[in-house]
N, C-alpha and C positions, 0 to 999 in steps of 0.2 A: 324916108329918114323916118325912123319909128318917136311917134306924139313922146313926150316927155313923161306923160300917166305910163308906161307901157313901161320904158326905161328905169325909173324909180321903183313900177314893180317886176319886175326883173331882178329887180339889182337888193328887194326888203327876200325878195325871194330866195336869192343864195347866199343874205344875211341868213336867215333865217333857219337855213338848212343847215348850213354851217351853227349856226347854233344849237343844233338838234346836234347833229355829231357830232359837239363837242361835248355837249352832255354825256350823253351818248357814254364817252373817255372816260370824264370825269368819273361814271357812277358804276363807271370799272372798277378805275380807281379806289373807291369810293369802300364796294365793295373789299376790299381785297386788303383797305386802310385797317376797316373795318373786324379784320381774321384777325388779321396781325396784333392791332390796339385789342385785342380781344383776351390773343397766346398771350403776349405781355406782361399782361394784367393777372393771368391764370391760364397757365395750360388745358384746361379742361374746356376753360365758357365758351361759350354758348356766341359766335358772333349778337344774334342774338341781345342775349344774355346782356351784352356789351354794353349796347346801346340801350340797351334800359334800363341799366347801370348810367348810362351816362346823358341820361335828358334824370335821375336821382338828386347827379353832382350838380347840374346845371340852375334847376328848380332848386335844390337844399335839402327841402320837403316839401310833398305832395301824393296829392291823396290817386290813388287809385284810378277811379274812374278817369280826374281829371287826368293821371297818365298816359292812357289809352286813349282820350279824345287827341292827346298831342300827337301824340304815335302813330294816330289812325288804328290803334290792332286792336282788335277783339278784352273783350279784356275778360276772359278767364285765360287767356295766350296775356297779358300782362302778368297774370296770377301765380301764372306758371311759372314764368319767369322771375318770381317777386322772389316767389315761391324759394322759386332753383337756391337765390341769393340771402334769401334767411337762411333755407340749412347754412348754406357756406359761411355763416355766421358777416358778414356783410351791410346788415340791411339790416336797420332798424323798426319796428311796429308803436306801433303810438296811437292810443280812443284819442280821437275828439275830447275834448273839452262839453264840446257845443249840445253830440251831438253821437251817443255812444256806441252806435251803431257807426260812423263811419269812424277809416282810421289813417293814419297820415304812415309815409310813408317817408325816412331817410337815409341815409350812408350812419354805419358804422364812424367814427374819426379815421382811425389806419383807411377801411374799407377808403371813406375819401382822401384819404392822402394818396393810397396807393395811384389811385383813378387821377390822382392832380399830376401825380410822374409823371404818370402814360401821358395826358391831356401837352406839359410842357413842353415830351421829349418831341411828338408831333406832332407843336407849336413849333418848337424852335425846325424841324427839318420843312417849314413850308416857309420862313423869317430864310432860311440861306434859298430854297427857292426861289424870291421873289425879292433878293437882297443889291441884285442890280436890275428892282425894273426901279426905272424913275417915281422920287415920292411925288408927284404933280398925279401920274395915273397910277398905283396903287392906291392912292386916293379915292379917286375916281372908281377906279373899279371895285373898290370895298363899297363906295353908292351907290355907285348902281347893281351889288351883288343883294346889295341887301336892300334893294328896293326890291330887285327880280324876287330872290325867298321871304317875298309880305308869307306870313303863316297863314295868313284869311286865302290869299290865288291856292301856293298850299297844299292846303286842304280841298280844294274843289281841285285841283289837278287826276 
């Protein structure tokens, strides 16, 4: 009979393998959802530009360098996506009152409303998917997922 530590290690390894495979499936679905959301917002919008727009929406108002850090993207890449959004009339730039060299970006009210509508539709789809879950399971899942998605840990991954 195997020692309890070995049994636990095997079970833990199986759980890690299962979690990894689940995250790989989720990542594929997330990329597909990002493409779909970008097209829903604007047929010509690239998925990564949608991701930048979505992060600006989440922040409300953000400095480009902070956006690059949050998204773990190169500043020049973020700058290109912000330029695209600005040229589409979706983004506002304003100078920092304390430091004229710094700028803040935010979505135009129209862009924010359109993005909110896309996000709401996506959230309703998720609600539909999770409707059959026991409320206690759903709350526990939300807590564990939030714990796992700690931004400090994710930046190190």
